[in-house]
Structure formats: structure tokens, C-alpha cells
C-alpha positions as CSV (number, residue, x, y, z in Angstrom):
1,X,0.0,0.0,0.0
2,X,1.2,3.5,-0.8
3,X,0.1,6.5,1.2
4,X,0.8,10.1,0.0
5,X,0.1,13.4,1.7
6,X,1.0,17.0,1.6
7,X,1.8,19.3,4.5
8,X,1.8,23.1,4.7
9,X,5.3,24.6,4.3
10,X,5.3,25.5,8.1
11,X,4.4,21.9,9.1
12,X,7.0,20.6,6.6
13,X,9.7,22.6,8.3
14,X,8.6,21.4,11.7
15,X,8.7,17.8,10.5
16,X,12.2,18.3,9.0
17,X,13.4,19.6,12.3
18,X,12.0,16.7,14.3
19,X,13.4,14.2,11.7
20,X,16.9,15.7,12.1
21,X,16.6,15.6,15.9
22,X,15.6,11.9,15.9
23,X,18.1,10.9,13.3
24,X,15.7,9.9,10.5
25,X,17.5,9.7,7.1
26,X,14.5,10.3,4.9
27,X,10.8,11.3,5.0
28,X,10.0,7.7,3.9
29,X,11.8,6.3,6.9
30,X,10.0,8.6,9.3
31,X,6.6,8.0,7.7
32,X,7.0,4.3,7.8
33,X,8.1,4.4,11.5
34,X,5.2,6.7,12.5
35,X,2.6,4.5,10.6
36,X,3.9,1.3,12.2
37,X,3.6,2.8,15.7
38,X,0.1,3.9,14.9
39,X,-0.9,0.5,13.6
40,X,0.7,-1.3,16.6
41,X,-1.2,1.0,19.0
42,X,-4.5,0.4,17.4
43,X,-4.2,-3.3,16.3
44,X,-1.4,-4.8,18.4
45,X,-0.2,-8.4,17.9
46,X,0.1,-10.6,21.0
47,X,3.9,-10.3,20.9
48,X,3.9,-6.4,20.8
49,X,4.3,-4.6,24.1
50,X,2.8,-1.1,24.3
51,X,2.9,1.5,27.0
52,X,-0.5,2.1,28.6
53,X,-0.9,5.6,27.2
54,X,0.6,5.1,23.7
55,X,-2.8,4.6,22.1
56,X,-4.1,7.7,23.8
57,X,-1.1,9.7,22.6
58,X,-1.5,8.6,19.0
59,X,-5.3,9.0,18.8
60,X,-5.5,12.5,20.3
61,X,-7.5,15.0,18.3
62,X,-5.6,15.5,15.0
63,X,-6.3,18.2,12.4
64,X,-6.8,16.2,9.2
65,X,-7.8,19.1,7.0
66,X,-6.0,19.1,3.7
67,X,-3.7,22.1,3.2
68,X,-3.1,23.9,0.0
69,X,0.2,25.6,-0.6
């Protein structure tokens, strides 16, 4: 499955800063890691250990409006 999205310029700059701070080498690497954490929080396998509040953190209200640049 392929997922594409677009961020505002401001959010893109914020994301780039976060990616540098955490050592991600590419947007793809970050996106895959973020999606896998979200999947594991919402549909964990028996062998996946999650912190109690991980699902709450990942499912807080999120602004999903599409941005146009």
C-alpha cells in the first residue's frame, strides 16, 4: 500500500526539524516508522508490548484538513 500526503510549508519545516533531531535519514523512513507505531497502537499483535498511554497519545484529536500551498 502506498500513502501520499501534503503538508503546509510550516508543518514541513517542523517535521524536518523533528526528523533531524531523531536521526531519520528520509521522509520515507519517518513516515513508515510513524505509521507502524500507529498500527501497533490500534491493532497490536500478541507479541507487541505497548505503553499504557501510547494509544491515547497517538489518537488525540488531530487536524486532518488538507492544506493547499
